[in-house]
C-alpha positions, -999 to 999 in steps of 0.1 A, spaced: 558 99 421 532 112 397 495 111 397 480 99 364 456 127 350 437 103 328 430 79 356 418 108 378 396 120 349 381 85 347 375 86 384 359 121 382 335 107 354 326 76 372 321 89 408 308 124 401 294 122 366 323 142 351 315 172 376 347 188 388 329 210 414 315 177 432 347 158 429 363 190 445 339 188 474 343 150 478 382 156 480 380 188 501 401 206 474 391 239 456 374 230 422 400 252 404 427 233 416 413 201 404 405 216 369 440 231 365 456 198 374 434 174 351 437 198 322 472 211 324 491 190 350 499 220 371 493 215 408 495 179 412 515 182 445 508 168 479 475 184 482 458 163 454 479 132 464 468 133 499 431 141 490 432 114 465 447 91 488 418 97 515 392 95 489 404 60 476 406 47 512 369 59 517 357 43 485 378 11 487 398 21 457 432 10 449 451 41 452 483 28 435 462 26 401 463 63 400 501 67 409 531 64 385 562 58 403 
């Protein structure tokens, strides 16, 4: 299972006006971790997946749109 980085970037743009810091606070994940994952693909493990799942549930978003099986 992989998180689709381009779709996460769309989510950042939609909900946080492209602001990594704000998105990091929303997810409860360090901003540098978000930035590194979106721009390089490094660090997309359970921390990002769990935080993204929680965020999607809170916002009523289909989590499966962001995951590639």
